[in-house]
C-alpha positions in Angstrom: 144.5 95.4 -21.3 144.8 95.6 -17.5 144.9 92.7 -15.2 143.8 94.7 -12.1 147.3 94.3 -10.6 148.5 97.7 -9.6 151.6 98.4 -7.6 151.6 96.9 -4.1 151.6 100.3 -2.4 148.4 101.5 -4.1 145.2 99.9 -2.7 142.4 98.8 -5.0 140.0 101.5 -6.1 137.1 100.2 -3.8 139.3 100.5 -0.7 140.7 104.0 -1.2 137.8 105.8 0.6 137.8 103.6 3.7 139.2 104.9 7.0 139.9 102.6 9.9 139.5 104.0 13.4 140.1 102.3 16.8 138.8 103.4 20.1 140.8 102.6 23.3 138.6 100.9 25.9 139.2 101.2 29.6 139.2 97.4 29.9 139.3 94.7 27.3 136.1 92.6 26.7 137.6 89.3 27.7 134.2 87.5 27.7 133.7 88.4 24.0 137.3 87.4 23.2 136.8 84.0 25.0 133.6 83.5 22.9 135.5 84.1 19.7 138.2 81.6 20.6 135.7 79.0 21.7 133.7 79.4 18.5 136.9 79.0 16.4 137.8 75.8 18.3 134.3 74.4 17.9 134.3 75.2 14.2 137.7 73.5 13.8 136.6 70.5 15.7 133.4 70.2 13.6 135.4 70.4 10.4 137.9 67.7 11.6 135.0 65.5 12.7 133.4 65.8 9.2 136.7 65.1 7.5 137.3 62.0 9.7 133.7 60.8 9.2 134.5 60.0 5.6 137.2 57.6 6.5 136.4 53.8 6.4 137.3 53.1 10.0 138.2 55.4 12.8 141.7 55.2 14.4 141.8 52.4 16.9 142.4 53.2 20.6 145.0 51.1 22.3 143.3 49.5 25.2 144.7 49.6 28.7 146.7 52.7 28.2 145.5 55.9 29.9 147.0 59.3 30.4 147.6 60.2 34.0 147.3 63.8 35.1 
């Protein structure tokens, strides 16, 4: 009986035929990269908001204290 665990240096059968290629671009697509990071931040914020929505009471804000920039 096999467990599907082969030696670490041998990839699984389904991955043996794949080949990864990268092309060098003259300039990076910074706009697309920014969109990816913004999307990740928004997803994380949504997840944290949903997790915090299940709490009985939100954390209280101490009045009168503000952050100066």
